[in-house]
C-alpha positions, 0 to 999 in steps of 0.5 A: 134112390134116397140116401137111406136106401143107399145105406140099406143096400150098402149094409145088405151087401156088407152082410152078404159078402162079409164071410168072403172077406173073412175067408180071404183075410184068413187065407191071406194070413195063413198062406 
């Protein structure tokens, strides 16, 4: 795996899991 592929994969996972992190953050603030 090249460095470019690694960063592309990392970016893909960040975009994919971003809503979950936002929900967790908001839930943590409002709890």
